[in-house]
C-alpha positions in Angstrom: 135.1 36.2 206.5 136.6 32.6 206.6 138.5 30.9 209.4 141.2 30.3 206.6 141.6 34.1 206.0 142.1 34.6 209.7 144.4 31.8 210.0 146.5 32.9 207.3 146.7 36.4 208.8 147.4 35.2 212.1 150.4 33.0 210.6 151.6 36.1 208.5 151.6 38.3 211.6 153.5 35.7 213.8 156.0 35.4 210.9 156.7 39.1 210.8 156.8 39.1 214.8 159.4 36.3 214.7 161.4 38.0 212.0 161.4 41.1 214.0 162.5 39.1 217.3 159.2 40.4 218.8 158.4 39.3 222.2 156.4 40.9 224.9 157.6 38.5 227.6 154.2 36.8 227.7 153.7 34.5 224.9 150.1 33.7 225.6 149.3 37.4 225.2 151.4 37.5 222.2 149.1 35.0 220.7 146.1 36.7 221.7 147.1 39.9 220.4 148.1 38.3 216.9 144.8 36.8 216.8 142.9 40.2 217.4 145.1 41.7 214.9 144.2 39.3 212.3 140.6 39.9 212.8 141.1 43.6 212.8 143.1 43.5 209.4 140.7 41.2 207.9 137.7 43.3 208.9 139.4 46.3 207.6 140.2 44.6 204.2 136.7 43.0 203.8 136.4 44.8 200.5 139.9 44.9 199.4 140.7 43.5 195.8 143.7 41.4 196.3 143.9 41.1 192.7 144.6 44.9 192.8 146.6 45.3 195.9 149.6 43.4 197.2 148.6 41.2 200.5 152.0 40.6 201.6 153.1 44.1 201.4 150.0 45.2 203.3 149.8 42.7 206.1 153.6 43.0 206.7 153.2 46.9 207.0 150.2 46.3 209.3 152.1 43.9 211.5 155.1 45.9 212.0 152.8 48.8 212.9 151.1 46.7 215.3 154.4 45.5 216.9 155.8 48.9 217.1 152.5 50.0 218.9 152.7 47.1 221.4 156.5 47.7 222.0 155.9 51.2 222.7 153.0 50.3 225.1 155.2 48.2 227.2 157.4 51.2 228.2 
């Protein structure tokens, strides 16, 4: 997988986090989480045909789920 794909996924996850006003209180941990999540997303979708699937909808759904899990883990 290319660096560009990972970088795009990180940016999309961070955008969703910002939109949802997500913060764990530790910005360095948040950045680390976003990178790990982007790598997970890209590995999960190595064979996804983005001509057939809507990338934006899928990464947004993925990011929202990860943010929800992270928020629940802080409780």
